[in-house]
N, C-alpha and C positions, 0 to 999 in steps of 0.2 A: 101678899101685900106687907110693906114695911110696917115695922113697929115703931111709932113716935115716941121720942125721948122728951119725958117730961120733967125729969130731976134735973134739970139743968140749973145754974146759977149764974147772975151777971151783977158786975158792979159798974159805978162810973164815975168819972170827974167831969170837971168842966168841959173838958178837951177831949176825953177819951171813954171808950166803952169797953169792959172787959168781959167776956163771956168764957164759962167753964163749962165744957160738955164732957160728962162720964164716957170712956168708950167701953167700957164693959166687957174687958179681957179682951177687945179687938186688937190684932196687930198694927203697927204702925203703916205698914206697906199697904193695908187694905182699907184706910180712911180716905175718902174722898172729899175735899172741901172746895165750895165754890162760894165765891163772896163778890158784890158787887154793891153799887152806894145805896141800893133799897132791899137787898136781900141776900140772906145766908143760908147755906145749908151745907150739914156735914152728915156725909153719909158712909155708914160701916155695915154692911149688911149682918142680920137683917134689921137694924136699927137706923132710922132716919130723924134727924133734928132739922128743922127749917126756921129761919124767922124773916117775916116780913117787917123792917125796921121801922121805927116811928117817925126818925128824922133822917136824910141822906147823911151818908158816911165818905171820907174820903178813902175809895178803893186802891187808889196808887201807894196810899202809906200804910194800909192795912197788913197785918201779919198774922201767922198762925203757927203755934208750937205744940207738937205732939209728942207725948211722952209720960211716963209714970202713970199710966192709964187714964189719961185726962189729955183734952184738946183744948188750948188756951187761945181764943182769938181777941186779937186787938185791934179795934176800929176806930180811928181818929175821928171826930165830929167835924163838920164842916162849919158848924157855928158853934161858939162857945156858950153853951146853955145845959142847962140839968134837964134830962129828960122825965116825963112822969111816968112812962112806962117803955117797955124796951121793943114792943111789938105794935103794929095797929090794932084796933081793938074792933074793927069789923068783920062780920060773918060772912061778908058776900064771897062766896066760892069762885066768882066769875072774875072778881077784880084782882083774887089771889093767884088765880091762875094765869090772869094776864099779866102780874107784874113778877111771876116765876117764869113764864115765856120770855118776856122781855129782858129778865135778867139773863137767864141761861143763853140768849141770844147774842146779847152784849158779851158775856164771859166766852161764847165760842169764838166771837169776832176779836176777842183781845186775845185769845190763844192762837188764832190765825195770824194775826198782825205780829206776836211774838215770834211764831214761827217763820214768818217772812222775814221778818228782821234778824232772826238767827241766820236764816240762811244767806241773806245779803250781807251779812257780817263776815261769815264763814268765805263765801265767795270773794269778798273784799280781802280779807286774810290771805286765801290762796293766791288772790290776784298779786298783792302785796308781796308775799313770798316769791312768786315767780319772778316778780319783776325785780325783786333784789337779788335773786339768784342770777338772773340773766346780767344784771348791772356787776354782779361779782365776777362771774365768767368773763364779761365783756373786759373788766378791769385786769382779770389774771391774764387774758389773751394779749391785752395790750402791754402789759407788763413783760409777758414773755417775748413778744416782738420786739419791745424796745432792747431787751436784754440780747436777743438775736441780733438787733442792728448794732448796738454797741459792739458785741463780738465781732460781727462781720466787719464793722469800720476798724476795729483794732487788728484784725487780722490782716485786713487789706492794707493797713498802713503798715504793718510789719512785714508783709511781703514786698510792698515797696522799698522800704529801707533794705530788705535783705538784696532786691535786685540791683538796687543803687551800690550797695557794697561789693556785689559781684562785678558790676559793671566798673567799677573803679579799680578793684583789684586786677580785672583782667586787663584794663588799660595801663596797670603800673607793671604787669607782668610782659605786657608787650612793649613797653618801654624799655624793662630791663633785657628782654630779648634782643630788640634792637642796637642796645647798647653794646652787649656779648657779641653781637654778630659784626659789628663795627669793628670792636677791640681785636676780633678773631682775624678779621680781614685785614687790619693794619698788621697785625703780627705777621700773619703769612706774607704778606706783601713785604715787610722789612726782612723776613728770612729768606725770601725768593732774591730779593736784590743782593743779598750778602752772598747767597750761593753763585749768584751770575757774576760776581765780581770774583769771587775764589776761582771759580772753574771757568775755564772758556769753553768747554764742551757743554753744550746745552743737552747732551743726551742724559747726563746723569740726573740734571734737575726733572727731565721727564720721567727718568725711572722711580726717584723718589716721590713724585707725585702719583705715579701709577701705584705704588707701593701702598701710598696713604689710601688711597680709594678703596684698594684690595682690603685694607684692614677696616674699613669703616662697613664695607658689605659683609665682611664676617662677623662684626658685633650685630648687624642686624639680622644676621641669619642665625645667630644664637638666641635670639628672642624666643620664649615660647608662644605657640599659636593661641588665640584666641578659642574658650571654652566654647562650646556650641550650646544655643537656648534650649531648653525643653519645658514641659508641663509635669506635674507630679499629680497623679488621679487619687483622691482621697475618698473613699465609701465608708460607710456608718452601717452597723446592724440594723435592721428594721424592728421598731419596739412598738408594741400596742399599748404600752403603759406610758407615763410621762418621766417616770424615773429613769436614772441612768440605769444600764445594766448590772454594773459593778455593786450598785446599790438597791438592786430588789431581790427578792426572795423569788426565783424562778420557778420553783417547783409550785409553790403555793398560787402564783400568777397563772402558771399552766392550767391548774386545777380548777381554778375561778372561769378561767375563759371555756374550758371545757364544760362545767356546770351551767354557764350561759346558753353555749350552744344545745345543750341537751335541753335546757329550758323552752328555748324557742321551738324545739322540734316536738315537744310533748305536748302537743295540741292533741284534745280527746272530740274528736266529731261523732263517735259512735254512740253517744246518749241519745235514747229515743226520743225525749222531747226535744232534743236541739236540732234534730233533724230538718226541721220546717224553717230554721232562721236562714235570712239572707246572707250572702258573702261575707259582708262586712260584719255583720253580728258574729260570724265564725272567727272573727280576726281579733285576739286577745289584745293586741298592740292598739286596734281601732277603738275598741271598747275601754281601753285605758285612757286615750285621750278624751273620749266622752265622756268618762267620768271626771276626768280632770277640768272639762269645762262645765259641767255640772257644778263639781266643787266651787270654782271661780266665782260663779253667780249665786252661791249660797243654796243651791238647791241639794242638799245633802243627802235626801232620800233617793233621788234619782242618781246619784253619784253612786252611793251604795250598790242599788240594783245593777249599774255597769258593772261594777268591780265583782258583785256575786258571779255574774254571768262569765265575766273573763276567768274568774277563779275556776269554775266548773270547766272551763275549756283548757285551761292550762295552770296547776296548781304548784308551778314551780319559778313563777315570777316573784321575788320579793317585792318589788314596788307596787304590785296590786294589794297586798296584804299590808303594807306599811300606809297606802293611801285611804284605804277603807279605814285602818285604825284612826285616821285623821279625822274622816267623817262620824265615826262613831263619837271621837271627843266632841265635836260641835252639838250631836244629837244626845250627849250625856249617857250614852251606852258605855259606861267606863270600864266594865268587865269584859267586852268585847273588843275594846280599844286594848286591853291588856294583853287580851289574847292575840290579836292580830299582829301586833308590836312583837310579840315574842316569836309567832310564826316568821315574820320577817325577818328577825335577827338570826333564826334558825338557818335560814335561806343564804343569807349574807357570809357565807363562810368559803374558804378561810378568809381571815381579813386582809386585805390588800387595799392599795392607795386608790384604784378604780371604785371600790364600794365604802370609801371612807366616808363620804357625806351621806350615804344612802343609811350604813350604819347610825350615823350622828343624830338623823332626823328619826330613826324607830327608838333610840334610846330616849330622845327627848319627849318623843309622844307617849312612851309607855310611863315614863317618869312623871309625866304630867296628870296622866289617868289614876297614877298611885296617890300622888298628891291630893287630888280632887277626891279619892276615897279615905281621906286623912291617912294615908300610910306612907308618911313623910321619910322615914327610914328608908324605905323602899325604893320611894321616888328620888331621894338623894343619891343613892347607888347609881341610878341610871344618868342622871344628871351629871355625876361625876365621872361615868364612863364616857359619855357624850364630850365633856371638856377635856379628856385625854386624847380624844381626836381631833377636836377644833379647838385648840387653847388659846386662840387669840380672839375667840368671839366674845365680844364684851357684853352683850344681851346674855348669853350663856352664863357667864360668870357672875352678872347681877343675880340672875333667877336661883343660882347654885348658893350664893351667899343668902339670899332671903330664905330659901328652904333651911338651912343651917339655922339661922335666926328663929323660925319657928321651932326648931325640935329643941333648941336651947330653952326657948320659952316653955314649950311644953314639958321638958323635963324639970324646970324650977317651978311650974304651977300645975300639978297633975290634975286638979280637980277642974280645971278650965276646959276639959275634954268633953 
């Protein structure tokens, strides 16, 4: 049964009532305050203060401040008048019970209404954000399409102009060619007429013509033949890793692939208590996916159980330890999170491009566990290691800077620890 608080105090003005309730060493987070227009309750186990107010107050404008070992409740009056007492003077338990139940019911309805309003506001904000995003995406698509249309029109106009220039140039060349042929024909005709005049024997002219034709055929025969067309085949060296072969450390990459292959083969089905499991439950990859799904639904204990069984079957898969460390962080098992993250980092060797993201996650999880244990120097080392792997991660940059600020503040004020 709670202990009733009797050493409270209250003051008033024409418009407001002020009530001071001592908290008797209770923490701020454990103080529960319920206020309606006719009832006030301040509960901090094992103490209880409740007031059945003499006059109704404006609950919408009422406020409470908790701190320095006292709770100060401000209750604006509905009517500007000095009260004779703070509470009603009746000893009727049934009436007080009725007022209490009515007040609590009203308070619950108010909380429910606020919750619904908050949920509706959040839905409205999400809808507005989604509509805004869709609008921005639509504008971006329209802008991109407009740019494409403009470029297409520009390219089409340039192509048309080029074709027109080519046509005009071809016509000009044809005209020049015709003029040249006409000039050649006229010259040849003039030469032929001269030769006919000078020589009475037509046989000389015929020989000259044959000689000219032979010279033309000889010139055509001297031209080189066209080169035959062909295809050049280009082959690329097959690569498992995304980096180019010239930029990769082949020995370390081969060692990593070999370790991954060994890890997949290192299933241990000979444990006595695991022989009754189904085929799916004997598959570490299936158990890992199951643990990931449980983690996504905030069922961290089930996720830990799935990862535990997968690790018993295969102790060489680093993702199992890293994901279990994430679960331990959620469950506040900080030392276990540090241990699992360290195990994952031991297995993620040698460091190559294929395991860079996994190494960064393991460093962040271990660093987060260190920071929650208030071991900020060790946590900063892990965050800096993750930042070397993913140097463009803005969230990681911000977290690292915040840890630096905490360490500097701690060094400046050692009494705050």
